N, C-alpha and C positions, 0 to 999 in steps of 0.2 A: 765902647764895650770891649771887654777883654775875654778871650777864650778861657773857660775854666781849666785850670791846670791841677792835675792830681799827681801824675808821675813827671818829675822834672828831669830825670836822667843825669843828675849831678852826683848821685850817691850820698846825698846829705839826708839820711833818714832821721826821723824823730825818735825812734826807739819804741814807738807805740803804733797801734793800728790806725791807719789814716781814716779820715772822715770822707768816705767815698759816696758818689751819687746813688740815690735810691733807684734800684732797678724796678721796672714795671713791664716785664716781659709778657705778662698775661694780657696786656692791652692789645697786643698784636696777634695773639693766638687764641683768645677766648672763643670757643665754638659757638657761644650764644650770639656773637657779633658777626658770624659768617653770613654773607649774603650770596645766594645762588640765583642765577638767571633761571627764568621759567623753563627753558629747554633743558638745562642741567637737572633741575628738580624732576622733570618728566622722565629723563633717562634713569634717574634713581628709582622712580616708581616702576619703570619697565623691569629693571633688574630685580626689584623686590617681588613683583608679581610673578615673574617667570622663574625665579630662583637661579638666575644666571649671574656670573661675575660681570662687573662693570669695568670697562677699560677706558681710562681717561688719558687724553693727550692734550698738549698745550705747552706754551713756552714756560721755562722755569719761572717760579715765583707767581704763577697765575692762580694759585689756590687749589690745585689738584689734590695735594695731600691733606690739606685742611678740611676738605669735604668729608672725609671719613669720620672725624670727630664731630662734625656738625650733624651728620646723620645719626650717629650714636647718641648724641646728647638730645636731639629733638625727639627721637623715637624711643628713647629709654632703653637702648640696646647695650649690653656689655656690663662689665663689673671690673673694678669696684666703682661705687658711686662717688662722684658723678660719673655717668657713663662715658667711656672713651673707647676708641677703636683699639684693637690689638694690632700692633705695627711690626712689620718685618722689613728692614731696609736691605734691599738687594745689593750685592757686591759682585765684582767680576769673578770671584771665586765661588759664588753660591752654587750649591747643588740642589736638585729637586727635593731631596729628603730634608734639607735645612729649613724649608718652609714649615715643616711639621715638628721636627725635633733635631737637636744636636747630640752627638754621642762622643764622649771623651775616650776614644780608643787608647790613646797613649797613656792617659792617666790610669785607666783600668789595667793596662799591661804592667805598668810600674807597680801598681798595688798587688798584682798577682805575684810579683817577684819580691815583695817586701813582707817579711814575717810579721804577722799580727795585723796587717792592713786588710780592709774589706775589699773584695773584688766583685761584690754583687753588682750586676749590670745596672740595677735600678738606681744606684748611687751615682752613676755617671751619665745619666740621661737628663737633658734639659729641653722641655717642650717649648716650641716657638709658636708664632701667632696662629697659624692654621691648626696645629695640633691642640693648642689650648682651647680654641673655639669649639672644636669637635668634642673634646673631653668635658668642657663646661656645658655643652648641650645635652650631655648624658647625666644620669643620676650619679652622685658621688660614690655610690656603692660599686659602680663599674670599675672605677680606678682602684678602689680598696680591695674588692674581692677578685676581680679578673686580672688586673695588672699588678696587684699587690703593692700599690703605691698609696702613700698618705695623701688624701685629697687636699690637705693644706698646702702641699708642695705645688699644687696647681692653682692656688688661690681660688678654689671652688667656692661659690657663694652658698652652697648647701642645697640649693634648688637649681634644676636645669634652667639654662637661659640661652637666648639667642645673642650672637655677637656680630660686630662689624670688624672685618679684617682688612687692613691696608697692606698690600704688597707694593712697596714704594720703589719706583724706577725699575720695573721688570726688564726694560731694555738694556740694563747693565749686565744682566746674567748671560752666561754662555748660551748660544742659540738653542741648544737641546733642552734647556730647562723648561721653557713654556710647554713644549711637546711632552716632556716627561711627566707633567702633572695633570695631563688631560683626564685620565681615568679617575684620578683621585678627586678632581674638581667635580666630575659628573656624579660619582658615587658617594662623595663625602666620606671616604674611607682611606685608611693607610695602615700599613703593616709596620711592626717594630721587630725585625728579626733578631736584634741584639738581646731581646728578652726571651726569645724562643730557643736560643742555642742550647742543645743538650737536653731539652725538655720534651721534644717530640710533638710540639704543637706550635701553631702560629698565633702570635698575639696581634690581633687586629682591632683597631678603633674604627667603628663605622656607625653611622646614623641609620636607624630603621626608616626607610623611605615611606613606609605605609603607616607608621605610628606617629605619636606626638613628636618624636625626635626629628622626623622629617620636616616638621613645621618650624623647628629651631635651626634649620639650615642657615649657616652664617652668610651675611652679605659680604662678598669678597670684592674689594676695589683694587684694581691694578692701576698704577700710573706709569706713564712713559713719556720721556722727553725726545723720543724718536732718534736716539743715538744709533740704533740699528733697527732694521725691519723685523717685525715679529712674524712667526710662521702662520700661514693661512689656517691650518687646523685649529690653532689657538684662537685666532681672530673669529673664526666661525662660531666658537662657543661663548663669545663675550657680547655683551651689549656695549656698543662703542659710542663715545661722545668726545668731541673736541672742544676744549675751552678756548674760545676766541677771546681776544682782548676786548674788554668792555668799552662802550662809548665813554667819553670824558664827562659829558653832561647831557641832560635831557630836560625837557619841559616838565612842569609840575604835574601834568596829567599823563606823562609817559611813565609806565610802570617799570621800564627796564632798569637793571642794576647798572650804575655808572661808577666811574672812578671817584667822582665827588661824593657819591653816597657811601662807597666803601670807606673812603677816608673819614667821612663824618661818623660812620658807625664805629670804626676802630679808634679814632683819636678825637672825635667831636667833643668829648667831655673836657678836653683841654682848651677849647675855645668857644664852647656853646654860649649863646647869649651875648657875645661880643661881636658886633657888626664889623668893626675895624679889623679884629683878629681874623674873622671869617674871610674878609677881603684879602688879607695877606696870604692865607692858605689857598684861596682861589688863584692868586698870582703864582704861587709855588706850583700848583697843578698845571697851570698854563706853561710854565717853563719846562716842566716834565714832558708835556705834550710836544713842545718844541724839540726836545732832545730825541723824541721817538720818530720825528719826521725822517723820511729816507735820506734827505740831503745831510741832516745832522748825524745820522747813523754812519754815513760814509766818512764824515769828518772825524768822529770820535772812535770809530771802529767797533761799536757795539750799540745795542739798544737797551736802555735801562728797563728793568721789570717793575711790575706793580709792587712786589714785595720790597724792592729797593726804594721805591717812592715812600712807602710807609716808614721804612727805617730812616730815610733822609728827613722826613717831617718829624719823626720822633726825636731826632737829634736837634732840629732847629726850633721846635716848639719849646716854650718855657718849661722848666722843671716843675713838678707838682708836689704839693704837700701830701701827707698821708691820706687826707680825705679826697684827693684828686683835684684840688683847686690849684690853678696856676700860681706860681710864686714870682711876683715882681714884674712891673710893667717894663722895666729896663731890659728884661730878658727877651722881649719881643723884637729887639733891634736887628737880629740876624734876618728874620723874615721881613721886617720893615725895609731892609736894604733892597729887596726886590722891587718894592714900590719906588724907592729913591732912585734906583737905576733907571726905571722906566720914566720917571719924571725928568730925570736928567737928559735922557735921550730925546724926549719930546721937546724939552726946552732947547736943545741944540738944533732940532729940526725946525722949531718955531721961533727962533730968534731970541732965546733966553727966557721965555715965559712958559709957565706950566698950565696944565688944564686943571680945572676944579672937579670935584665930585668923583675922583677915582677911588675905588675901594681900597681901604688900608692907608689912606693918606696920612702922612706924618704931620705932627704939629707944626704950624707955620707954613704949610704948603697950600695956602689959600690961593684963590683965583688971582692971577697976575703977579704972584710973588716969584722972585728969582728962584730957580731950582737949586737946592743945596746938594753938595756932594755927599755920597754915602759915608757913614761913619767908618773909619778905617778898621777898627776892631771888629765891628759887625760884618764888614765886607770880608775880612780874613776868616771869620767863623763860617760865613756862607760858602766861601771858596773851598775851605777845608772840607766841609761836609759834602759839597758837590763832588770834589775830586775823589774822596775816599768811599763814598756811598753810592754815587751815580755813575761817574765816568770810569773809575777803577783803571786808570791808565797812568803811566809814569809822568810826572810833572815836567822833568827836564831830561829829555833824551834826544841827542842830536839826530838820531836816525828814526825817531818816532814822528809820524805825521799827525798824531792826535792833537786836537786843539785844546788848550788849557781852559780851566773852568771859568776864570774871569773873562776871557775873551768870549766864551759862549754866553755868559750872563749878559755882557754888554751888547752882543749881537742880538740876543733875544729881546732885550729892552727896547730896541728900535723897530720891532715887528708888531703888527696888529694882534689883538687878542684872538685866540683860537676858540672856536665854538663847536667844531665838528667832532666826529669820532676819531679813534686812533687810526 
């Protein structure tokens, strides 16, 4: 097997657009394929029932941010269709006002100094996730008649609606930001002083808590990677839930969401109905479980995340046609190498003979047959994907104590299969 090459680095272009691989980014982000543990779903219900923000913590890549789109899609909240959450990615420079709107002060100043340019403050305001959610919860006439704004600028659907708002990685913000939005979160209201300058009135966007608008209060979901502690007054006003790492597998009668079920939901169409292919994916998940063990974490200096597992499998699984069908049996060789490595390790431990009946067995690996060495090209593909998508460590650094991908793969191959939780 050879690794597909698109960019050669030789400078020898063909003068025409290259035939590049077909991207299937939606496979890993489709909210309809999101699986939530029962306790996470219960936390969402608490937040919806009480009208409180939901604060999610958990390791990066655990599915915190993806929950917002899942809730919006399943409950039909948000606009445009299909329903998606309104997202605000927090930065280290974020201010409290930024969650509602941005104002181009510099641009307006330049306009005021330029003959013929418009300096109307309304032309320099851009509403953000929380601001849009509140404005879309009100009739379009409010934006048109009170704020003197065209509702089309807000992508207003024409009828008031309820939204899901994702404030992603709130722990990146300066410490004062969570405290600075406490009143706005409780009252679902914010002022726009830039529109009030020189007019003698305050422009305020607020939901009427006693009317229909109060029932369209957005569900606000904060995520945090715990880079810094959040202030207690902010925590007191949130429903809190921590996303723990799911078990790797469970019995058929166990309803828990597992790593295997998440992989099958996201990528299962790439190997559904093929028992051998499913066995190879099963071994890949077992290797990932090996990397997350404390001893291996110390060896490689990090612990791969669930999102990285999905990216790794997306790389190793065969490419697919436009209708989603896998292309070519030969393209399974990278994943088949996991089985070949395990067979080889078992043969070395057992005097050169292999076991039969191992999921994902390669052709010719019958009971009592000598173990064959992994295909060199397939092994290089597996090592490349593991280094770049799971380990993310330098391959050759004299001062680096991290263990290389091939060494880890061969060490894993000589260990028993894992069946427990992370």
